[in-house]
C-alpha positions as CSV (number, residue, x, y, z in Angstrom):
1,M,109.0,126.9,78.9
2,L,107.4,123.5,78.8
3,H,110.4,121.7,80.2
4,G,110.2,123.3,83.6
5,Y,112.7,121.7,85.9
6,I,113.9,119.2,83.3
7,P,117.1,120.2,81.5
8,P,116.2,120.9,77.8
9,H,118.6,118.4,76.3
10,R,116.9,115.6,78.4
11,F,113.3,116.6,77.5
12,L,111.9,114.2,74.9
13,P,109.2,116.5,73.5
14,Y,111.9,119.0,72.3
15,L,113.0,116.4,69.7
16,S,111.4,116.0,66.3
17,W,110.0,112.7,65.3
18,P,112.9,112.0,62.9
19,E,115.3,112.8,65.7
20,I,113.5,110.3,68.0
21,A,113.4,107.7,65.3
22,A,117.2,108.1,64.8
23,L,118.1,107.9,68.5
24,P,120.6,105.1,69.1
25,D,119.9,102.3,71.6
26,R,116.2,103.2,72.0
27,E,115.4,99.9,73.6
28,N,117.7,100.7,76.6
29,T,117.0,104.4,76.7
30,V,115.1,105.2,79.9
31,I,112.0,107.4,79.7
32,V,110.8,109.0,82.9
33,L,107.3,110.2,83.5
34,P,107.0,112.4,86.6
35,C,103.5,111.8,88.2
36,G,102.2,114.5,90.4
37,A,98.9,116.0,91.6
38,I,97.1,119.3,92.2
39,E,95.7,119.1,95.7
40,Q,95.7,121.1,98.9
41,H,98.9,121.1,101.0
42,G,97.8,123.1,104.0
43,P,97.7,126.9,104.3
44,H,101.5,127.3,103.8
45,L,102.1,125.4,100.6
46,P,100.7,125.6,97.1
47,C,98.4,123.0,95.6
48,S,101.2,122.1,93.1
49,V,103.5,120.4,95.6
50,D,103.5,116.8,94.3
51,T,104.0,117.9,90.7
52,V,106.8,120.3,91.6
53,I,108.6,117.7,93.7
54,S,108.3,114.8,91.2
55,S,109.5,116.9,88.3
56,G,112.0,118.9,90.3
57,V,113.8,115.8,91.7
58,I,113.9,114.1,88.3
59,G,115.1,117.3,86.7
60,E,118.0,117.6,89.2
61,A,118.9,114.0,88.6
62,L,118.9,114.4,84.9
63,K,121.2,117.5,85.2
64,R,123.7,115.3,87.0
65,L,123.3,112.2,84.9
66,P,126.5,111.2,82.9
67,A,126.1,111.9,79.2
68,A,126.7,108.3,78.4
69,V,123.5,107.3,80.2
70,R,120.7,107.6,77.7
71,A,117.5,109.0,79.5
72,F,114.8,111.5,78.8
73,A,111.8,112.9,80.7
74,L,108.3,113.5,79.5
75,P,106.2,116.4,80.8
76,P,104.7,115.5,84.2
77,I,101.2,114.3,84.7
78,S,100.0,117.2,86.8
79,Y,96.6,115.8,87.8
80,G,96.3,112.7,90.0
81,K,94.0,110.7,92.0
82,S,93.4,113.0,94.9
83,E,89.9,112.2,96.3
84,E,91.2,112.1,99.9
85,H,91.7,115.9,99.6
86,L,88.5,116.9,97.7
87,H,87.0,118.6,100.7
88,F,89.5,121.4,100.3
89,P,89.2,124.1,97.6
90,G,92.0,123.9,94.9
91,T,92.1,120.1,94.8
92,M,91.7,118.9,91.2
93,T,91.3,115.1,91.1
94,L,90.9,112.4,88.5
95,T,89.2,109.1,89.2
96,G,91.4,106.1,89.6
97,T,90.0,104.7,86.3
98,T,90.8,107.9,84.4
99,L,94.4,108.0,85.8
100,L,94.9,104.3,85.0
101,S,93.8,104.7,81.4
102,T,95.9,107.9,81.0
103,V,99.1,106.2,82.2
104,I,98.5,103.1,80.2
105,E,97.9,105.1,77.0
106,I,101.0,107.2,77.6
107,G,102.9,103.9,78.2
108,E,101.6,102.5,74.9
109,S,102.8,105.7,73.1
110,V,106.3,105.3,74.7
111,Y,106.4,101.7,73.5
112,R,105.2,102.6,69.9
113,S,108.1,105.1,69.8
114,G,110.6,102.3,70.2
115,F,111.4,102.7,73.9
116,R,111.4,99.7,76.2
117,K,112.2,101.2,79.6
118,L,109.8,103.5,81.4
119,V,109.8,104.9,85.0
120,F,106.7,106.3,86.7
121,A,108.3,108.7,89.2
122,N,105.5,109.3,91.6
123,G,105.2,112.3,93.9
124,H,101.7,111.7,95.3
125,G,100.9,109.2,98.1
126,G,97.3,108.6,96.9
127,Q,98.1,106.9,93.7
128,P,101.0,104.3,93.8
129,Q,98.5,101.4,93.5
130,V,97.1,102.9,90.3
131,L,100.6,103.3,88.8
132,E,101.5,99.7,89.9
133,M,98.4,98.4,88.1
134,A,99.3,100.3,85.0
135,A,102.8,99.0,85.0
136,R,101.6,95.4,85.3
137,E,99.1,95.9,82.5
138,L,101.7,97.2,80.2
139,R,104.0,94.4,81.1
140,L,101.3,91.8,80.3
141,R,100.8,93.5,76.9
142,H,104.5,93.8,76.0
143,G,106.9,91.1,77.1
144,D,110.0,93.3,76.3
145,F,108.7,96.4,78.2
146,V,110.3,97.2,81.6
147,I,108.2,99.6,83.6
148,V,109.2,100.8,87.1
149,P,106.6,102.5,89.3
150,F,108.4,104.2,92.2
151,G,107.9,107.0,94.6
152,V,110.2,109.9,93.8
153,S,111.1,110.4,97.5
154,R,111.5,106.7,98.4
155,L,115.2,106.5,97.4
156,P,117.9,107.1,100.0
157,N,118.1,110.8,101.0
158,A,118.8,113.1,103.9
159,S,115.3,113.6,105.2
160,G,115.5,110.9,107.8
161,R,118.2,112.6,109.8
162,Q,116.5,116.0,109.8
163,V,113.2,115.1,111.6
164,S,112.0,113.7,114.9
165,E,110.9,110.1,115.4
166,K,107.3,111.3,115.7
167,E,107.6,113.0,112.3
168,K,109.0,109.8,110.8
169,R,106.1,107.8,112.2
170,L,103.1,110.0,111.6
171,S,103.8,112.7,109.0
172,M,102.0,112.0,105.8
173,H,101.2,115.3,104.1
174,A,102.6,118.8,103.9
175,G,105.0,118.1,106.8
176,H,108.7,118.8,107.2
177,S,110.2,117.1,104.2
178,E,107.7,118.4,101.6
179,T,108.0,121.9,103.0
180,A,111.8,121.8,102.9
181,L,111.8,120.6,99.3
182,M,109.4,123.3,98.3
183,L,111.6,125.9,100.0
184,A,114.4,124.6,97.7
185,L,112.4,124.2,94.5
186,A,109.8,127.0,94.6
187,P,110.5,129.3,97.6
188,D,108.2,132.0,96.4
189,T,105.2,129.7,96.8
190,V,105.9,128.8,100.5
191,H,104.4,130.9,103.4
192,M,106.2,129.8,106.5
193,D,104.3,132.3,108.6
194,K,101.2,130.2,108.0
195,A,102.8,126.8,108.8
196,E,101.4,124.8,111.6
197,P,101.8,121.3,113.0
198,W,98.9,118.8,112.9
199,Y,99.3,115.1,113.6
200,P,96.6,112.4,113.3
201,P,95.7,110.5,116.4
202,E,97.7,107.3,116.7
203,F,95.8,104.3,115.4
204,P,95.1,102.2,118.5
205,I,95.3,98.7,117.0
206,K,99.0,98.0,117.1
207,L,98.6,94.7,115.3
208,L,97.3,96.5,112.3
209,S,99.5,99.6,112.6
210,P,102.8,99.2,114.6
211,D,103.8,102.8,113.9
212,G,100.5,104.5,114.7
213,R,99.6,105.6,111.1
214,P,95.9,105.0,110.3
215,A,95.2,101.5,109.1
216,C,91.8,102.3,107.9
217,A,90.7,104.4,104.9
218,W,90.9,108.2,105.6
219,T,90.4,111.6,104.1
220,A,92.5,114.6,105.0
221,R,89.8,116.4,106.9
222,D,89.6,113.5,109.3
223,F,92.8,114.8,110.9
224,G,91.9,118.5,111.3
225,P,90.8,121.6,109.4
226,S,94.2,122.7,108.0
227,G,95.0,119.8,105.7
228,V,98.4,119.3,107.2
229,I,99.4,115.9,108.5
230,G,102.9,116.5,110.1
231,D,105.0,119.4,111.4
232,P,106.4,121.8,108.8
233,T,107.4,124.5,111.2
234,S,111.1,123.7,111.4
235,A,111.8,123.2,107.7
236,T,114.4,125.3,106.0
237,K,115.7,125.9,102.5
238,E,119.1,124.5,103.4
239,Q,117.5,121.3,104.5
240,G,115.5,121.1,101.3
241,E,118.6,121.6,99.2
242,E,120.2,118.7,101.1
243,I,117.2,116.4,100.5
244,L,117.1,117.4,96.9
245,S,120.8,116.8,96.3
246,T,120.8,113.4,98.0
247,L,117.6,112.3,96.2
248,A,119.0,113.4,92.9
249,D,122.2,111.4,93.5
250,S,120.2,108.3,94.3
251,W,118.2,108.8,91.1
252,V,121.4,109.2,89.1
253,Q,122.4,105.7,90.4
254,A,119.0,104.2,89.8
255,L,118.7,105.5,86.2
256,T,122.3,104.5,85.4
257,E,121.6,100.9,86.6
258,L,118.3,100.8,84.8
259,Y,119.9,101.9,81.6
260,A,122.4,99.0,82.0
261,L,119.7,96.5,83.0
262,R,119.0,93.5,80.8
263,W,115.8,92.0,82.1
264,I,113.5,89.1,81.3
265,V,112.1,89.2,77.8
266,R,109.2,87.0,76.8
267,E,107.2,86.3,73.7
268,E,104.4,88.9,73.5
269,A,100.9,87.8,74.4
270,T,98.3,88.9,71.9
271,W,95.8,91.5,73.2
272,E,92.5,90.9,71.4
273,R,89.0,91.9,72.4
274,G,89.8,92.4,76.0
275,Q,91.7,89.1,76.4
276,Y,95.3,87.9,76.3
277,T,96.0,85.0,74.0
278,G,99.1,83.2,72.9
279,H,101.9,81.2,74.5
280,I,104.1,83.1,77.0
281,Q,107.7,82.1,77.0
282,Q,110.3,83.6,79.3
283,S,114.0,83.9,78.7
284,M,116.9,85.8,80.1
285,P,119.2,87.5,77.5
């Protein structure tokens, strides 16, 4: 079914338009848009990793969310800005411009439906800047719209205590944590017999990169032929279940607090012919 990892009662498209129109407290109801990608993740993981993780984590959080907290998810954006992986077959990428327009237009649809709180739950490291730009643009257009662009795995979770210091510093793609989460969420798609470690060379200019991650622009093939940037070999399903559970609990707290949030509301600027007009006035309710 279309809802995938999202519990059906928390999946907004399963409601009819009169049901959505009749929802109480729409202005504080939190809408979550999982944002993923279809791109290579080494020989041991499927290309759907980022979409599975973003929707899987949010789905688990929505299962645990108290009924009194009003929140719904939209279907995930499965295609992202993945040009850094385009040298590998299976990577399906949008341009930054296309993704930016897509996210803004979805945000406008959320706003027209009467909702005033939107989360971009991002599972792909190549596009946070685009989502941040979309969030700022929507905020400029609508002074009562609260948009939160945030990495789905950035909230407190168990991954940090499972991995080596080297993995913490240098892993960026298809390493331990992503592999463990996929073992928990979609184990049939993981092939641990093909897992192999591959780290990038440490960036030599410490002033620009204290932890050794590349400070310059890079593509995945710069760091070896497998597409892996990290060490997935010790990942287990049990570790993935622990990461998933702790991430979900963190998202339950975040969504609960966002539902209760009363943020700055300002008079709307007028968007006309590519320019903003009108006086902007800020107030705290």
